[in-house]
N, C-alpha and C positions, 0 to 999 in steps of 0.2 A: 243799526240799533243803538250804538253809543250816541250818535246824533240825536235820535229821539229821547233818550234819558237825558241828555243836557237840556235840550229844547223843553222838556218837559218841566224841568227844574226852573227856568227862567221864564218860560212861555213868552220867548223874544227870540227871533230867528237872527238878530243883529248881534246881542250878547253870545249867543250860541256860536255863531261863526267866528267870533272874537276869542272865545274859549278855545274852541278846535283848530283855530289856525287856517279856517276854509272861508271862502266867498259866501255872501248869502244865496245866491242861485245854487251852489252846491248843497247848502244846508236843505233849501227846500226840494232840490231834486232826491235827496237820501229821504227825505220824509215822504215824498210821494210814491217813491217805490216800495217804502215799507206798506204805506196804506193800500197799494195795489196788492201787494203780497197778501195782505190780510183781509181786503176787500172790505176796508171799513175807514171812515175818516177818524183819524186820532186828535186833530185840531180843527177847531172853528176858527176860520179868517175873518178878521174884522178889521177892514183895513190894514194898518199895519202891525195890529196886534192879532196874537194867536193865543186861544184858550184850549185847555185840553177837553175834549169830549167825554162822555162817561165812558165809552169805548177806551179812549186813552187812559182814563184813570184806572180801567180794569186792567188793560195790558202792561202798565208802568212796572208793577213788582214781577210779571213775568220776565220783562225785558231786562230790569235789574239783575235778576237770578241768572239769566243766560250769560250776561256780560261777566258776573262774578264767578261762573263756573268755566267759562272761556278762558278768563285770566288765570284761574287757578290751574286749569290743565296746562297751560303754558309754562306756567311757573313750575308746575311737577315734571313736566317733560325736560325743560331747562337743568332742574336738578338731577334728573337721571343722566342727562348727557354730561354732567360733571363727576358723575360717580356715586351720587347721594341714592339711596333708596329709604332713607328714614329723615324725619324732619323734627327738631327740636327748638321752640320760642322761648327765650329766657327773658323775662322782666327784670331788669336790674336798677336798685337806687344808684343814682351817679356816684354816690361815696365808694360804694362797694365795686361798680364797674371800672372806677380808676384805681382801686388798690388792689384788691386780692383777686379779683375775677380773673385779669389777664394770666397770672400764672395758673390758675385753676383750669381755663380754657386750654391753654398749650398742651396741657398734660389730657386734658379729656377728649380733644379733638386727634390728638395723636394716636390715641387708643381707640377712638371710633370714628374711623375715618368715612364710613357709610352714614354718618349722620351729618345733615346740613342745620348748622347752628345759626339762629337768627336771634340777635341781640335788641332788645327794645327797652330804651333807657326811659324810667319813670320815678316819678318821687315817690317815696315809702308810702305816703298816703294812699296813691292810686294803684297800687301793685295787688292788692286784694281783690279790687274790682277787675284787673286785667285776668287774674287766674278765674275768678267767679264767672266772669262772662266768656271764657274760652278763648280770649285774644292772646294769651299768652299759656304754654305748659307748666314752667317752673317760674317762681318768683324769688329774689334774694332782695331782703328788704332790711331796713333798719328798725321796724315797727313791727308788731304783731298786729294781723290784719284784724278788722272787727267783723267781716264775713262770717257766718256760721257754717255756709255751706263747703268750706274748704279746709284743708288740712295745713297746720303751721306749726314748725319746731324751731326753736333756739338750737342753733348749730355751732356757734362761736361767740365768745365773750373776750372783750381786750379791754385794757386800762385807757381811760381817758387823762391826757396829761396837758399841764399848762406850760405854752409855748409863747416865745415871744421873739423879737427880731434880734439877728448877730450883729451887736454894735461894738462889740470889743469890751464891754462892760459887765460886770457880774450884776444881775438882776435878781432881786428878791420879789417875791409875792407882793409885798407891799409898795417897794419902788416901781415895780412895773404898773401896778394898778393905779398909781399917782402919777407917772409919766406918760402912760398910754391909755387910750380907748379900749374897753373891754368888748371885743367883735362876738356878737351873741347869735342866737338861733341859726347856726349853719349847720344843725343836725336836727333831725325831725323829733328825738326823743328826750333827751335829759335835760334840756335850756331850763323849762319851768322851775324844776325843783333844784336846779344848780343857782339859779339866780337869786331863790330866797336865801341860801348859804352864803353867797357872795355878798348880797346887799346887807345882809345882818353883820358880817365882818367889816365891810367898807361901804356905809352908808353912802358916800359922797361918789362913789365910781362913776365914771361917765362912760356910756353904752354906745354902741353903733351896731344895728342889726344888719347882718348880711346872709342872705338865704343861700350859700354855696360854700362847701368846704373849700373848693379849689380857688375862688376869689379870696376868701379869707386868707389862705395862704399867702396870694400875691400881695395883699394889703399888709398882711405881717412882714413880710420880706422888705417891703417898703417902708416900714416903720410907722404905719398907720394905727398901730394897735397890737394887741394881745388876744389869745384866746384860750379855750379848752377844747382839744381835739383828739379823736382816737389816735391811738398810737401808730397804727398801719398807715393812716393817712399823712403822718409827717416824717415818720424814720428815715424816709430818702433825704429831705431837705435838712434834717438836723445831722445826717452823716456828711453831707457835702458842706455843712457850715453856713446854710442859709437861714436856719431857725436854730434857737436853743430852748432846751427845756428848762423850765423854772420850777424850783422847788415849792411845792405846794403846802404850806405849813399849817394855816388857820381854815383853810376850806377842804373839805372832804370830796376828793374827785370821783365823778361817777364810773360806771362801767358802759360801755357800748356793746349791744348786741347785734349779731346777725341772725335773721331767720329765713328758713327757707319754705316757701309756700307753694302748694300744688291742690290739685282738684282730682283730675282722673289719671289713675296709675296705670300708664302704657309702660310698654317695654322701654322706651327712650327715656320716660320721666324716673323709671325704676332704675335705669342704668346710670342717669346722672344723680338720683339720691344716693345710691350706694357708693359712687364716686367721691362725692362731697363729702360724706360722713368719713370716709377713710382719709380724704385730704384735710379735713379740720380737726381730726384726731389727732394729726402728727404735728401740728401748730402748736 
């Protein structure tokens, strides 16, 4: 069945054999056995090329559904063997996954040992789609989703601070922006408005866009720039002396929000929502 689905995608037995790490005679044998079982041809053979027949087109979605159900059944059985009887898929923005999520999961998993937790790292822009289409049960995002068929709630807000490299010298806002490039667009929410204020106060500031908080921190540590980042993302580096907070005098720093997103209220999503409300209220 899997051989047929791959062969239908390529309409080429050689490419099918390469993907499945089988010989071409094995591919031919699989297809012929399936055709004998169905008592119909699934492919037209035209020399070395093969083309799906009308029966092949008709059977393809059935085969894909059977394989999907087969894989899902084995996943569920494997989860049962590991002691799980419930499942929760969380789509998380990378900034959240690398900061507040580990401590949240540690407590949640300890209190819900029968829930298998799956983590799906997605950009904040894509999390609403993951929830809307059912590919994830819970979303943790830095942006409020645009989809209208899902529920979102702002559950946390934290200050954004100005940070630079630790070089043993006291940095002011002015000297930092004169000496270093400003690393921008590493957060999905606040940069467009923040840049207006920065360029109004410092019209000649040099900038460098980096689409990752983690890479931004490494660049700052290496002396490549300065940036405005959520406090939870840099507090460990500041504590270890890798980064320093720079007082922001002429620029009003924004806030960074965290949103929880869901669609279907199941027992598992309700458990996580209740848990995260309690956890965030204590921060």
